[in-house]
N, C-alpha and C positions, 0 to 999 in steps of 0.2 A: 567700472574699468575691469577688464579681465585681470585676474591674479597673475603675477609673474614669479618665476623661480630662477634663482641663479645657481648654474652648475659650474663647479671649478674642478679642472683636472690637470695633473702635471704630465706632460709628454715631452720626453727627451729634454728635460731641464727647463721646459717653458711652461708658464702658467697659461692655460687656455680658459677663457670665460665664455660660457655659453648662456645666452638668454633664452628662456623658453616660456611655455605657457601652461599652466595647470588646468588643462581643458575642461575637467569635469565641473569647475566652478561656474561655467557659463550655463550648464543645464538647470532649468528652473526646478526648485524643489517644492515638493508637496502637491496638493491639489491645485491645479490651475484655474478651476471653474470659479467664477464669482457668484456668490448667492445660490450655493449648490443644492440647498435644502429649502429654499423659499422662505428662510427664516428673517429675511430683511424686510419683510412686508407684513402688514396686519392681514390675517387669513380672513377669507369670506366663508359662506356656508354652502357653496356649490352653486346656488342660485343667484348670488350676488357677484358680479364681475369684478376682478382685481386685474385690469389690463396690463400687460407687460410687466411681470415681476422684476424688481431691481436688477440691473446687470443684464437682462435678457429683452430681446426684440420680438414681438409676438406677431402670429397672423400671417405667415407666408403664403403667397398665392390665394387661393379661396379659403384656406384654414383660419379659423377664428384664433384669437391669442389664448395661450395657456393662461389659467388663473391660479391664484393662490387660495387653497382651501385649508381650514383647521381640521385636525383630527377631532372626531366627534362620536358620540354614541347614537349613530344613525345607522339603519340597516344598509344604506348604500355607500357609506364612507368608511374608511379605515378607522378603526377605533383608537383611543388613547392607549390601551393595551398593546395593540399593534405597534404604535409609535415607540412605545418603551422597548419593544422586543427588538426593533430595528435601529433604535437611536435616531428617531426621525423628529424629535422637537415638537414644536406646536404645529407646523405646517407641512403641506406637500404641495406639488404641482397637480392640479387637476384639469380634466378635460373641458368641464363647465356646461353650461345650459344657457340657451340651446346651441348645440354644437354637434355636428356629426364628426368633424375633424378639427382638431386644434394643434397648433405647433408654437414654438418659441426657440430662438437661436441666440447665440453669442459668438463673437470672434475673439480669439486668443492669439496674441502675437508671440511667436518663439524665435525671432530672428537673432535675438541675442546668442542663441545656441547654434547658429548657422555651421560654424565649423565642425562641431560635434555631429550634427545631423549629417552633413555632407560626407563626413568621414565613414558613417554608417555604423551600425552597432547599437544605435538607440531603439528602445521600444516604448510604445505608447501603451498605457494601461487604463482600461475604461471599465467602470463599475457603476451600477445604479440598482435601486430598488424600483421594480415595476409591478403594477397590479391592476386590480378592478374590482367590481362588486359582484357578489353572488354569480348567477349563471348568466349575467349580461356579457355579451360578446366584446365589450370594452377592452381594448388593447393599447399598449404603449411600448416605445422603443426610444433608445438614444443613440444617436450616431455621431462620430467624429469624422469630419473630411479633412484631408491633408491637402493644403493649398500652398502654391507658391506666391511670390510677391505680387503677381497679376491676378490673384484668386483663381487660377487654373486648377482644377481638381486633379490631385495626383493619386488619390486613392481613398479608401474609407473603412472604418472600423464601426461595428455596430453591436449593441447589447439589446437583446429582446427581438421580437415582442413576447410578452407573456400573455397567453390566452386564458380562457375560462377553464379550458381543459387542464393546463398546467396548475391552475389554482384550485382545481377540483370543485369548481362551482362554488367557492367560498369568497368571501371579501378578504383579500390578503395582498400583502406585498411581498414579492420574492426577489432575491439578489440574483443579478446577472451580471457577468463579467466578461471581458473580451480583451485581447491584446494583439499587437501586430508590429513589425518593424516600421519605423518611421522613414518614409521615402526621402531620398535625397532631394534637396531643393525645397523642402517644406520650410515655410515661413510663418504660415499661420494655421490655426485650427479652428474649423468651424463645428460647434457642438450644437446638435439640433434635438429637441424633445419633439416627438411626433405621437399624438394620441387620436385613436378612432373609436367611434361608438358602435360600430356594426350596423349603422343605419339609424339608430335610435336618436331622439331629439336630445336626450339627456346623455352626456358623454362621462361615464363613470370610471374611466381609466385614471390611474395615479402613478405618480412618480415621485422619488425622493432620494437624497443622498447621492446625487451624481458626482463622480470623481474622475478626473482625467489628469493623468500625470506621465512624466517622461523619466526613463530610468535606463541605466547600464545592466541593472540586476534583475531580481525577480520582481514581478508585478504583484504576487499574492503572498500573503503569509503561509507558513507550512507548519503543521502540527506533527510532531513525533512523539512515539510512546514507546518505552522500554521498561524492563523490569531490572531491578537492582536491589540487592539486600532484602528480599521478600516484599519489597513496595513498588508501586507503579510510579514511574516518573514521567509526567506530561510536559512537552517544552514546546512553546510556540516561536518560531523565528519570523520576526515581522519583515515585510518588504520594506518598511520605513520605520525605523525605531522611534525616530523623533516625533512622528505623528501618533505613535501608539500609547494611548493613555492608560490602559489596563487590560488584562485578560482574566475572564472568569472561567475556571475549569469546573466541570461537572462529570463525575464518574458514576455510572448507574450499571447495576447488576440486575440479575433476575429478581433478587431482593436487595434492598438497601441502595443507598446513594450517597456520595459525599461531594462537597463543593469547596473550592478555595479561590480567592482572588489575589492576583499579583499586579501590583501597580507600577513596577519598573523592571527594566532589564537586568539580568536575564529572566525571561518570562516562563518560568518553570516552577511546578508544583509536584510534590512528593505526597503520595496517597497510600496509607496503609491498608491492607486488604480485610482488616477486621470489619465484620457486618456486611461484606459484600459477597454475593453468591453468584454462580454461573457466569456465562460470558459477558464481558464488560462493554459498555459504550462510553467513549470518552468524547466530550464536547467542550470545545474552546470558543467562547465568544469573544472576539477581539474588537475593542473599541478604539477607532481611530479619529483623531480630530479632523472635522471637516468632510468625513465620508461615512459616518455612521459605523454600524458593526458588521464584522464578518464572523459567520459561524462555521466552524470546522468540526468534522466529526471523524473518528476512528473506532474500528472494533478492536479488542484486546482480550487475550486470555487472562485468567487470574494469574498473579505473580506467586 
């Protein structure tokens, strides 16, 4: 049930009661994607199929289903160290073998937010980690299609693809994000993972930590750096405080580095300049529930 509020005003001696609606309560909170990181399944080893990961429907058209693969110490797969860096957990979505093209999709109903959507002003936020192996041409992308009740397409939002050039011919997962206004009359979101091998039998594309959310505010967290009292103060303003678990700050100079971890709001760290020389690089790794890590970087002078 939509939350109601009661407004009372006194006009010319009369008590006027107005019943209204707290509209923002109908906007679904957090990541709307089910099984966004392939963690709801036991992962395979790329050569063993795990068809249709939980919450997803695989194999649209001639494409094979996306499979669930475990991070592993294998030259063609993202390593456990990569998983740790991106907050990837045990598994990721892999292209599979044999497969020149793979896909999976899921439908998300947002009809409860119809009044807010049709009034305008809502934004859709999409992010995902996308990658591949070595110099192989495998590439992946994630798209969100806005659809009305009859599943007529009203627009699209896409993250990726990430190419071997973006990865500099290394095995890696790179974060990509996109955002757009939600078209009026949107009632469903179709989220689709698409991976292509570049013509090879083995499809080494990889995807993890897919996040789709609706908001009236900012989609991405913001890192701010300032000097005060001879110390550097780094602050992260999350787009979604409720989902932010911690922020790890690292400040590196030409010589010397310092680190700090903050596990609750306000996500701010004060760093003394002792032991740091030269121009500084400030990095904030924001860990968010359900969508992995966001890494923010800024340059700063010494304070």
